C-alpha positions as CSV (number, residue, x, y, z in Angstrom):
1,M,0.0,0.0,0.0
2,A,1.3,3.5,-0.8
3,H,2.1,5.8,2.0
4,P,2.8,9.6,2.1
5,Q,6.4,10.6,1.2
6,N,6.6,13.0,4.2
7,S,6.0,10.3,6.8
8,P,8.8,8.8,8.9
9,R,8.6,5.6,6.8
10,G,8.5,7.5,3.5
11,L,11.3,9.6,2.0
12,F,14.1,9.6,4.6
13,A,15.8,12.9,3.8
14,K,15.6,15.3,0.9
15,N,18.7,17.5,1.3
16,R,20.9,16.6,4.3
17,I,21.4,14.6,7.4
18,D,22.4,16.4,10.6
19,T,24.2,14.7,13.4
20,G,25.0,17.2,16.2
21,S,26.7,20.2,14.7
22,Q,27.9,18.3,11.5
23,S,25.9,17.7,8.4
24,L,26.0,15.3,5.5
25,T,25.0,17.0,2.2
26,Y,25.5,16.5,-1.5
27,N,25.8,18.5,-4.7
28,S,25.8,17.4,-8.4
29,T,29.3,15.9,-8.2
30,G,29.3,14.1,-4.8
31,L,28.7,13.7,-1.1
32,I,29.9,16.4,1.2
33,L,31.0,15.7,4.8
34,G,30.9,18.8,7.0
35,G,34.0,17.9,9.0
36,A,36.8,15.3,9.2
37,L,36.2,11.6,8.7
38,F,37.4,9.4,11.6
39,V,38.0,5.8,10.4
40,S,37.4,3.1,13.0
41,G,36.9,5.7,15.6
42,Q,40.6,6.8,15.5
43,T,40.7,10.5,16.2
44,T,44.5,10.9,15.3
45,V,45.6,8.0,13.2
46,G,42.3,7.6,11.3
47,K,41.5,11.2,10.7
48,V,41.0,12.1,7.1
49,S,40.2,15.8,6.3
50,A,40.9,18.5,3.6
51,N,41.7,22.1,3.2
52,S,41.5,24.4,0.2
53,T,44.6,22.8,-1.4
54,A,44.7,19.1,-0.5
55,I,43.3,16.0,1.1
56,I,45.0,15.6,4.5
57,L,45.7,12.0,5.4
58,P,46.9,10.7,8.8
59,N,50.6,10.9,9.6
60,S,51.1,7.2,8.7
61,V,49.3,5.4,5.9
62,R,49.7,1.7,5.1
63,V,48.7,0.3,1.7
64,G,47.2,-3.1,1.7
65,T,48.8,-5.7,4.0
66,K,52.3,-4.4,3.5
67,A,54.4,-3.7,6.6
68,T,55.9,-0.5,5.1
69,Y,54.2,2.8,5.9
70,L,54.1,6.1,4.1
71,S,54.6,8.8,6.7
72,S,56.1,12.3,7.2
73,D,57.9,14.3,9.9
74,S,59.6,17.7,10.1
75,T,62.4,16.5,7.7
76,G,60.2,15.2,4.9
77,V,58.2,12.3,3.5
78,K,59.3,8.8,4.3
79,L,58.6,5.4,2.8
80,G,59.3,2.9,5.6
81,A,62.5,4.1,7.3
82,R,63.9,6.1,4.2
83,Y,63.2,9.6,3.1
84,I,61.8,10.3,-0.4
85,S,63.6,13.3,-1.9
86,T,64.5,14.8,-5.3
87,N,67.3,16.9,-6.7
88,T,68.0,18.9,-9.8
89,T,69.3,15.9,-11.8
90,G,66.5,13.4,-11.0
91,N,64.8,11.4,-8.3
92,T,66.7,9.9,-5.5
93,N,65.9,8.4,-2.1
94,T,68.0,8.8,1.0
């Protein structure tokens, strides 16, 4: 049997979902999260966010089941225990 689309069992949400002070919205190209995304409840290691220039990943990222992590510190970007760097003649790692 048909039921009205404005009832709780009808159309769930038309434009957004609010949870506390954060909202989940959309536009013609994708889903928009109002704040950072915390993966598996991890507020530091699992925090994924963005600013006006880039997506900001946690300080340490593992790809698949590999034991080597991509990370960074005040010196630069590291793959495992080695820094990734470049010079004027080509790519090199140190």
